[in-house]
C-alpha positions as a printed Julia matrix, in Angstrom:
150×3 Matrix{Float64}:
  6.2   156.47  23.79
  6.12  159.57  21.69
  3.96  160.0   19.63
  5.66  160.81  16.03
  3.48  159.88  13.77
  4.12  156.97  10.89
  7.88  156.01  12.43
  6.63  156.78  15.64
  3.88  154.39  15.67
  6.01  151.56  13.11
  8.77  152.6   13.4
 10.38  149.75  16.42
  8.33  147.17  13.77
 10.75  149.2   10.35
 14.16  148.43  12.38
 13.81  144.77  14.0
 13.03  143.11  10.16
 16.02  145.16   9.25
 18.23  143.72  12.07
 15.89  140.47  11.73
 16.66  140.12   8.32
 20.54  139.72   8.59
 20.0   136.33  11.07
 17.68  134.94   8.11
 18.44  135.38   5.47
 21.81  135.18   6.66
 20.71  131.96   8.83
 18.83  130.29   5.26
 21.78  130.76   2.87
 24.24  129.42   5.4
 21.29  125.72   4.85
 21.33  127.13   1.01
 25.5   125.89   1.51
 25.08  123.42   3.92
 28.44  121.63   3.35
 30.27  125.46   2.1
 29.42  126.12   5.36
 31.02  124.14   7.09
 34.2   124.31   4.95
 34.61  127.7    6.72
 33.43  126.77   9.68
 36.8   124.34   9.38
 39.27  127.29   7.84
 39.46  129.41  11.19
 39.56  126.54  13.31
 35.98  125.06  14.76
 36.28  122.16  15.87
 33.02  119.47  14.67
 31.97  122.04  12.37
 28.87  120.59  11.68
 27.01  120.68  14.77
 28.68  124.84  14.68
 26.69  125.06  11.64
 23.22  123.86  13.22
 23.27  126.17  16.3
 23.72  128.75  14.42
 22.1   128.46  11.69
 19.15  127.82  14.93
 20.05  131.24  15.87
 19.9   133.48  12.91
 16.4   132.32  12.07
 15.55  131.26  15.6
 16.15  134.38  17.1
 15.84  136.42  13.49
 12.51  135.59  12.9
 11.96  135.78  16.97
 13.18  139.83  16.61
 10.89  140.95  13.31
  7.84  139.43  14.86
  8.57  141.15  18.69
  8.07  137.37  20.33
 10.95  137.63  23.75
 12.37  140.18  22.06
 15.07  140.58  24.65
 15.87  137.27  24.89
 16.8   137.37  20.9
 19.04  140.24  20.85
 21.0   139.75  24.38
 21.74  136.11  22.72
 22.09  137.65  18.67
 24.68  140.18  20.46
 26.48  137.06  22.04
 26.55  135.51  18.72
 27.73  138.43  16.78
 30.48  139.19  19.77
 31.77  135.48  19.22
 31.88  135.12  15.33
 33.09  138.4   15.02
 36.42  137.29  17.52
 36.51  134.39  15.54
 35.72  135.19  12.04
 37.05  138.58  11.57
 39.55  138.28  13.98
 42.48  139.84  11.35
 41.88  143.8   11.3
 44.64  144.28   9.24
 42.94  142.19   5.98
 40.28  145.47   5.39
 37.26  142.98   4.56
 37.86  141.78   8.17
 37.74  145.2    9.09
 34.97  146.11   6.86
 33.13  143.15   8.36
 34.25  143.81  12.41
 32.76  147.02  11.97
 29.37  146.56  10.7
 28.88  144.01  12.87
 29.62  146.22  16.18
 26.89  148.54  14.42
 24.78  145.51  14.55
 25.27  145.24  17.8
 24.52  149.25  18.29
 20.71  148.39  17.16
 20.91  144.7   19.15
 21.44  146.96  22.05
 18.72  148.84  21.69
 16.4   146.54  21.35
 17.57  144.84  24.46
 17.78  147.6   26.56
 14.02  148.89  25.1
 12.08  146.22  24.06
 10.58  145.24  20.48
  8.15  148.77  20.51
  4.41  148.64  19.91
  3.96  146.63  16.67
  4.63  143.31  17.56
  3.4   140.24  19.94
  4.48  140.64  23.47
  2.87  144.3   22.88
 -0.12  144.47  24.78
 -0.01  148.15  25.52
 -3.61  148.79  25.74
 -4.53  146.29  28.28
 -1.97  147.48  30.26
  0.01  143.51  29.57
  2.97  144.85  27.36
  6.36  143.29  29.11
  8.68  146.4   27.43
  6.02  148.53  29.53
  6.13  147.14  32.56
  9.65  146.73  31.94
  9.5   150.47  32.0
  6.65  151.66  34.28
  4.57  152.48  31.36
  2.09  150.26  30.97
 -1.38  151.7   29.08
  0.36  154.47  28.5
  1.33  154.49  24.56
 -1.68  153.57  22.13
 -0.72  151.02  19.18
């Protein structure tokens, strides 16, 4: 890992917090407005909308928290990539509508950020990183164990 001062040390953490916050806040919002969310899910054609809402809340909050703290970040990122693709195809498919097009493009940007985490891991400021002992899963996966400092 290159040493770029503050961003070299904390950039990955900041990026994970920003990405995770989107999902955590969205999931909490869906939980707080459960009945309205069920109505929306029904309106877009999802059967057993209540079950899908619960699964969505668990996915958004759970995987969002996994991203933020850096625990199993690659798994969380791949899961969220799949989730965002499905959400886009289900809820934002009318790209003739400018709002839906904007939402779909925003989702593509989120997928891009998640793909970076899925491919490169959480970085040094994460619960899964223990680079000093050479046991960081991200560093081991990239063949860099013990080569960057916290």
